[in-house]
N, C-alpha and C positions, 0 to 999 in steps of 0.2 A: 370480425372475425376474429376468433383467438387464434390467432398467428402460431405461438406455439403447439398447440395440441393439433391443428393444422400438417405443421411441419413433423411433428413425433408420428402422426397415423402413416404419411408420407415414408418418410429414414424408417419406420418398421415394416412398411410393404416392399420395400426394396431389399432391405436385409432378409426378411422372412422368403421372399418371391411367391409370397401367398398374402391375399386378401383378409382370408379367414385367419391364418397361423397370426398376422399382426394384429388383427383385433383379439384376438386370446392375449395374446402377449401385453397390448396395452390395458386389457381386461374391460373392453369396450364391446359392443354389438357390429358386427359387420356391416350391415347396411348403415351405421352410424362411419364407420371407418370409411367406407367407399363415398359416400356425402362431402365428408370432410376432403377427401384427396377430390372431389369433382369440383368443390368449393375452391381449391388450392389451384386446379388448373386454369378454373377462372378468370383466379385472382392475375394469375401470371400467363393469362390469354394462351394456353400451348397445352399438348396433351402430356402430361407426365410418365402416363405408362400404354404400352401399346395395349390394346385388350381384343384384339384381332387372333391372338393365340390361346391356346389353353391354358398355358403358364403365364403369369405375368411377368412383362417384359418391361423395362425402361426404356423410354425413347431416348433421343440426343438430347432434348433438354429437359428431360428428367437426369440426366447422367451429370450435365454441366451443373445444373441448380443442386445436386447431392451435396457435394463437399461444403457449399455456402451453407446450406440446411443445416450440415451436424456443426458447423462451425455456430451458430446461432443456438442452435439448442446446449451446445457448451458451454457458450458464454453465460445463456440464463440459469445454467443449472450452477455455474460458479457465482453467479448474483445471488442466489439462493442460499448457497453454503456461506456468505459472507453476511449476508441479512444473518443468518440461523448464529452465526458466531457472534455477530454483535449485540442480537438479543441475547445469548447465553451469556456475553461476558460484557459490563457496561462500558460505550463508548466515554472513553476520558479526551477533553479537550486539552492541546497543548498549545501556549500562546506564543509566537515565536516575532522576531523581527521579521520585517518585511526583505531584509537582503538575504534572508536565509535560502542556501544553494537547494534549488529543487530535487536534485539527484538525492543531497544530503537526507533529506526530509523523507523522501521516498525511502532512503535506506531505515529510516527511524520507523515508518510503517510497517515496514515489511518485516523488522525484526520483533516489533509488538506483535503480529498476527502471528508469527513463528511460536509466540509465548502465549497465545490465546488472549492478546490484548489487543483494542481496537482502539486506533488513534485519530482523533479529528484536529487536524494542524489548522490553527488560525494564526493569520498576520495580524500583528497589533502591535499599535505604539505603546512605547514602555509605561507610560501611569494605566493604559487599561490592563498590560498583563500584572502589574502589581495588583490592583483592584480584583480582577479576575482570579487570583489566588486568592484573596482577603474573605472575598465572597463565596469562595469554593466553588465559581461557575468555571475554573480551571483546575484541571489535574494537576497538570505541570506547565512551567514556563521556563523562558530562559530570560533574566533580570538580572541588572547589574546591582550588586549589594559590595558594600565593604572588603577589604577582603579578608578582616578579622571574623566576618560573618557568615562568610563563605559555606556553604555546607558540602559542596565539591571542591578540589583543589586539583589542577592537573599540570604536570611538570611540562614547561615547555621550551625545556631545553637549555633555559638560560634562567633558571631558577635562584640564583645567589650571586655577590659579589664579593669582593674583598671587604672587612671589614671597616679600610682605611676610607673607603668610598663611603662610609658612613662617621667618618669622623672619629675612629675609634682606635687606639694602639693597636700592632700587633704582639701577639703575646710570642715569647722564645721558645722552641723546639726542644728535646732533650741533646740537640746539636748546637745549641746557641744559637741558632738561625732564627730570624722571625718567621713565625708561621700564620698565614694569610687564617683568620676568622671569615664565616660566610655569614651573610643575612638573608632575608628573603627579600626578592624583588617583584614588585608587583607590576604588570604588564602595562598599568596606567603612569607608572613610575618613569619607565623607557622615553628618553628621547633621543632622536637623533642629532650625532656631532654638528655641528656646524660646519659647513662646507662638505658636508656628503650630502 
């Protein structure tokens, strides 16, 4: 049984309150629509429509199942949309460490989708992320590189230190007071003080 086609017939019949109008809306013959609804009723072991009246009336079971049927059809539509988007824009593989937060990764995937990009996130060890970038099996990856080779630099709020920390002197300002020179500090160079 093609569950989606059968659910479409059921929902269309409820919406149109007519089997013939529902069949017309779906572009199928009315006997085919009736067969799909009967098959669905057999599947759910209960009547979805009361056929004793002249007009199509939904039974209690039919009313109960309707929101779930609409939800299934809506999700199937969204699935088709995602698949179509993925075909139109190539899926880009992203290599990340295993300890990346799922919420942050979900935001990355959503942001990509909003910009027409489909990301497939793969949790990989560092050597596989580097190899994936080298052989182009990954479009992007989080990898550790020496600070001077980093393509992106992000200020962390503690991005410089006085020059005397590096052993240099302090030049004087116009007032004669020593002026602190700043130097770059890299995250891996930061160490906690003893006793803290």
